[in-house]
N, C-alpha and C positions, 0 to 999 in steps of 0.2 A: 165799658168802664167798671171797674170793681167797686162793689158796695163798701162802705165803711161800717155797715151794722154787722155787729159780731154774731148774730143769729140768736134765736130764743134760748138755746141751750147755753151757750157761753155767757149770755147777758144773765141768766138764772143763776148760773154758777158764780158769776162776779157778785151778784146781789147777794148770794149766800155767803160768800166770803167776807164782804163788808159787815153783813149782820152778825157773823160770828165774831169778826174782829171786835165789834162794838161791845159784844157782851162779854168777851173774854179778856179784854185790856183792862176792865175795872178791877180784875183780880191781880193784875200784874203791876198796877201803878205804884204800890206801896212795897214792892217785894225788890230783892236784889237779884242780880243777873242769874245766880245759880238757882234761886227760887222760880224766877220766871222760866228758865229752860226746862225744869222739871214739870211746870204747869203746861208749857207747850208740849211736852212729851205725852202729858194728858190729853191734851186737845188732839194730838196727832192719833193716839189710841181711838179716841171717841169719834173722830171723823172716819178713821179707817173702818171701824165697826158700824158705823151709821150710813155711809156713802156706799150704796151697792156697786156702782159703776166705778172700777178702779181707774179708768180713764179721767171720769169726774173728779176722783179724789185727788189725782195728780194735778188737775187744773185749780181745784179749790184751796187745797193746802198751802201751796206756796203763796197765792194771793192773799189769803188770811194772814199768814206770817208777815207779809209786806204790809197789809193794813195796819197790823199791830205795831209793827216798827214805827210806821208813821205816826200813829196815835202816841207813841212814846217819845215823839220828836226826834227820832233818829239820831240820837248822840253818837259820837264817834266810838268806835270799837275800842273798848278798854281791858277786856278779859276774855278768856277762852270760851266761857259760857255764852256770852254776848256774840262772840264770833260764830259759834255753833248756831245761834239763833238766826243770825243775819244771813248765814249760808243756806238757810232754808227758804229764804225769801224769793219770790218771783222778781223782785226789782234787781236788776243788774248792778246798780249802785251799792245795794246792801251786800251782795255776794262779792263785789270787788273789795268793798271795805273788809269783809271777813278773810278773803284771800290775802290781802295786804297784812292784815294782822297776823295770819298764821305764818306767812313767810318771814315777816320780822322777828316772829317768836319761836320759831320751829326748834332752835337749839335748847329752848328752855322747857318744851313740852316733854 
């Protein structure tokens, strides 16, 4: 029978994603989606430079974005910047919402 435990590496990555989300969401709460997207780009750059193992980065960044969206109460996608942010999330529901928004607005982009 397979274990449900994700292992110490994945668990540490998940904990780091939650910690980063809790730190960064404070800067995002009073911002509009354009400002949020720019701050998330800064977070992406910071994480890319700080996390030595690219595979770890690829695990942690989407988890961090998902945790940030959860803390923003995951409102319905209403603009292109928000859709781009949601598209970077690990959560399939966020990515689906982004994809739906892009499909509905593709002629306007």
